[in-house]
C-alpha positions as a Markdown table, in Angstrom:
| # | Residue | x | y | z |
|---|---|---|---|---|
| 1 | Met | 12.8 | -14.8 | 0.4 |
| 2 | Ile | 13.5 | -11.6 | 2.2 |
| 3 | Thr | 10.2 | -10.2 | 3.9 |
| 4 | Cys | 10.3 | -7.0 | 5.8 |
| 5 | Phe | 7.2 | -5.2 | 7.4 |
| 6 | Arg | 6.3 | -1.5 | 7.7 |
| 7 | Phe | 3.5 | 0.2 | 9.1 |
| 8 | Ile | 2.2 | 3.4 | 8.3 |
| 9 | Ser | -0.2 | 5.7 | 10.1 |
| 10 | Leu | 0.0 | 4.4 | 13.9 |
| 11 | Gln | -1.7 | 6.1 | 16.6 |
| 12 | Leu | -0.4 | 5.2 | 20.0 |
| 13 | Ala | -1.8 | 5.8 | 23.4 |
| 14 | Ser | 0.7 | 6.3 | 26.1 |
| 15 | Gly | 0.6 | 7.3 | 29.7 |
| 16 | Leu | -1.7 | 4.5 | 30.2 |
| 17 | Leu | 1.4 | 2.9 | 32.5 |
| 18 | Pro | 4.9 | 4.4 | 32.5 |
| 19 | Gly | 6.6 | 3.1 | 29.4 |
| 20 | Val | 3.7 | 0.9 | 28.1 |
| 21 | Cys | 1.8 | 2.1 | 24.9 |
| 22 | Glu | -1.4 | 0.4 | 23.4 |
| 23 | Leu | -1.9 | 0.1 | 19.5 |
| 24 | Gln | -5.3 | 1.9 | 18.9 |
| 25 | Gln | -5.3 | 1.9 | 14.9 |
| 26 | Met | -3.3 | 0.8 | 12.1 |
| 27 | Thr | -4.7 | 1.9 | 8.8 |
| 28 | Leu | -1.9 | 0.5 | 6.4 |
| 29 | Lys | 0.8 | -2.3 | 6.7 |
| 30 | Ile | 3.2 | -2.7 | 3.8 |
| 31 | Glu | 4.7 | -6.4 | 3.6 |
| 32 | Gln | 8.0 | -6.7 | 1.2 |
| 33 | Ser | 9.1 | -9.8 | -0.3 |
| 34 | Arg | 11.6 | -10.3 | -2.8 |
| 35 | Arg | 12.1 | -13.4 | -5.3 |
| 36 | Gly | 15.1 | -12.8 | -7.3 |
| 37 | Thr | 15.2 | -9.5 | -8.9 |
| 38 | Leu | 11.2 | -9.3 | -8.4 |
| 39 | Thr | 9.7 | -7.5 | -5.4 |
| 40 | Val | 6.2 | -7.4 | -4.3 |
| 41 | Leu | 4.5 | -5.1 | -2.2 |
| 42 | Lys | 1.8 | -6.6 | -0.1 |
| 43 | Leu | -0.5 | -3.8 | 1.0 |
| 44 | Ile | -2.7 | -4.4 | 3.9 |
| 45 | Gly | -5.8 | -2.4 | 5.5 |
| 46 | Gln | -6.7 | 1.1 | 4.2 |
| 47 | Ile | -4.7 | 3.3 | 2.2 |
| 48 | Ala | -5.1 | 7.0 | 2.3 |
| 49 | Ser | -3.3 | 9.7 | 0.2 |
| 50 | Gly | -1.5 | 10.7 | 3.2 |
| 51 | Asp | 0.4 | 7.3 | 2.8 |
| 52 | Leu | 1.3 | 7.8 | -0.8 |
| 53 | Ala | 4.9 | 9.2 | 0.1 |
| 54 | Glu | 5.8 | 6.2 | 2.4 |
| 55 | Leu | 4.5 | 4.0 | -0.3 |
| 56 | Lys | 6.6 | 5.9 | -3.0 |
| 57 | Leu | 9.4 | 5.3 | -0.8 |
| 58 | Gln | 9.0 | 1.6 | -0.6 |
| 59 | Met | 8.6 | 1.6 | -4.6 |
| 60 | Glu | 11.9 | 3.3 | -4.9 |
| 61 | Glu | 13.6 | 0.7 | -2.7 |
| 62 | Ala | 11.9 | -1.9 | -4.3 |
| 63 | Gly | 13.4 | -1.1 | -7.8 |
| 64 | Pro | 11.9 | -1.3 | -11.3 |
| 65 | Glu | 10.7 | -5.0 | -11.2 |
| 66 | Met | 8.0 | -4.9 | -8.6 |
| 67 | Gln | 4.4 | -5.8 | -8.1 |
| 68 | Phe | 1.5 | -4.6 | -5.7 |
| 69 | Asp | -0.5 | -7.3 | -4.3 |
| 70 | Leu | -3.8 | -5.6 | -3.3 |
| 71 | Asp | -5.7 | -8.8 | -1.8 |
| 72 | Asp | -5.9 | -7.6 | 1.7 |
| 73 | Val | -6.8 | -4.0 | 0.9 |
| 74 | Thr | -9.9 | -2.7 | 2.8 |
| 75 | Leu | -10.3 | 1.1 | 2.0 |
| 76 | Val | -8.8 | 3.3 | -0.4 |
| 77 | Asp | -9.6 | 7.2 | -1.4 |
| 78 | Val | -9.3 | 8.7 | -4.7 |
| 79 | Gly | -6.0 | 10.0 | -4.4 |
| 80 | Val | -4.9 | 6.9 | -3.9 |
| 81 | Ile | -6.8 | 5.4 | -6.9 |
| 82 | Arg | -5.1 | 8.3 | -8.9 |
| 83 | Phe | -1.8 | 7.1 | -7.7 |
| 84 | Leu | -2.6 | 3.2 | -8.7 |
| 85 | Thr | -3.9 | 4.5 | -12.4 |
| 86 | Glu | -0.6 | 5.9 | -12.8 |
| 87 | Cys | 1.4 | 3.0 | -11.6 |
| 88 | Gly | -0.5 | 0.6 | -13.7 |
| 89 | Asp | -0.1 | 3.0 | -16.9 |
| 90 | Ser | 3.5 | 2.9 | -16.2 |
| 91 | Gly | 3.7 | -1.0 | -16.0 |
| 92 | Val | 3.2 | -2.0 | -12.5 |
| 93 | Glu | 1.4 | -5.1 | -12.1 |
| 94 | Phe | -1.5 | -5.5 | -9.6 |
| 95 | Leu | -1.8 | -9.0 | -8.2 |
| 96 | Asn | -5.3 | -10.0 | -6.6 |
| 97 | Cys | -6.8 | -6.6 | -7.0 |
| 98 | Pro | -10.3 | -6.0 | -5.5 |
| 99 | Leu | -13.0 | -5.6 | -8.2 |
| 100 | Tyr | -14.1 | -2.4 | -6.6 |
| 101 | Ile | -10.5 | -1.0 | -7.0 |
| 102 | Arg | -10.3 | -2.4 | -10.5 |
| 103 | Glu | -13.6 | -0.7 | -11.4 |
| 104 | Trp | -12.6 | 2.5 | -10.0 |
| 105 | Ile | -9.3 | 2.5 | -11.7 |
| 106 | Lys | -11.2 | 1.8 | -14.8 |
| 107 | Arg | -13.7 | 4.7 | -14.3 |
| 108 | Gln | -10.7 | 7.0 | -13.4 |
| 109 | Lys | -8.9 | 6.1 | -16.9 |
| 110 | Glu | -12.0 | 6.8 | -18.8 |
| 111 | Lys | -12.4 | 10.4 | -17.4 |
| 112 | Lys | -8.8 | 11.2 | -18.6 |
């Protein structure tokens, strides 16, 4: 199994000491693991619409056989729900999807 980590939306405070940066906030962490031809993208933390470009890039790199593990997602916005709805409609599987996300996706589909 190959695992890589990618962090998105990091805010760094520098200037405290020369050459030292302190991590202040991380909104989204993506862990990618492969099992044969299947890729699982584990999303951790908060996902905002501004993170979708990077998430789409990760999906392209993952290939056609991929799943999202949403167990550790803490907060999403409506743009992310729309994106996840489209992903689900195109066959992407969701592992460990929190109930509030599943319900929101269901309501988004009913609006269509």
